[in-house]
C-alpha positions, 0 to 999 in steps of 0.5 A: 500500500502507498504511504499517505501523508497525515496532514496536520490541522491547526487553529491559529493562535494555538500555543503548540504546533506539531512539527512532525507527522507520520505516514500510514506506514510509520515513516516520517513524512517528507512534507509538513503542511499546516492549514485551516480546519475545514469548519472555519467559515467559508471563503467570502468574495467580499474580500476581493472588493476590499483590496482591489482584487488582491488577496492578502496573505501574511508571510514570514521567512526564516533565513540563513542571512540577509541576502536573498540571492546567496543566503538560504531560505530555511522556513516559510509560513503563510497565513490565510485570512478571510472576511466575514459578511460584515467586512471584518478580517480574521486569520483562519489557518497557516501553511508552513514548511521547513526548507532545505538550503539550496545548493551553495547557499550561505548560512551566516553565523550571526543570523543562525544564532538569532533564529536557532535553526539547525538546518541539517537536523534530521527531525526538521524533515525539510523539503526542497524549495520548489516542493515547499512553494508549490504546496503553499501556492497551490492553497493560495490559488485555491483561495483566490478562485474561491474568493474571486481575487485575481492576485495575492499580495504579500503582507509582512513585517518589513515585507520587502525582506520576505518578498525578496526571499520569496521571489529569489526562491521562485526564480531558483525553482523556476516556478511559473505560477507565482500567485504573488504580486512581484513587488507590491506588498502590505507592510505592517511596519507602516500600518502599525506605525500609523495605528499604534505609533510603533514599528517594532513587531513586539512593541506594536503587538503590545500596543495592540493588546496581542500576546507576544512570547519572545521565546517563540519569536523567530519561528516563521509560524509564530511570527506570521501568525502574530503579524496576521493578528496585527494586520487584521486588527489594524484593518478592522479598527480602520473600518470601525473608525468609519473607513471602508464599508462593504455596503459602499462597493 
């Protein structure tokens, strides 16, 4: 019998994320996928009108340095957000992979000391860049189809950094169907500075009354989920203050 991967389903905001699943035959799976439970509220086409056809997807990467062309991509997480019929956003699920360093990739000691990743640890069960991106992009394209969005737009804290590493990995993997806009993004540094007068992620989250655990920081999943909460809160707060109204579209 062919071994099947057990996908790991998690709700956003949980303190624990399973890093390892096993196949039906007991062997560790080669790909780790995190996704929204199917009982979350359904994709809503209202979101397409909110952002001019863009689907915001919150992305965080952990890397072996700061140069997207030469340094390794080690973790990537993408958070899907959905809109209810009142026009409020909330995160519904996370897709994430540990990623194998591409051949010849640099691992800068200073960056590795910050993220604490051992890229060669056998229990990472990392996958090549193309496999990680293909799996995440497939889910994003499905969300785009179900909401009527025409393109995904990367949301990140210092989004230029995440987008640069994403684009570099897409180029190395020769992926033709990248759902993300190649240069436009929503940066929560700017949004948090506007809404709360803070630009550092931890301080912005504190100002927004969103929990932050420094011990969990520098994990792509944790940072992406906290950034998603911050993004949704700023967008929803703007709506409550008399900003965008779905009935006006």
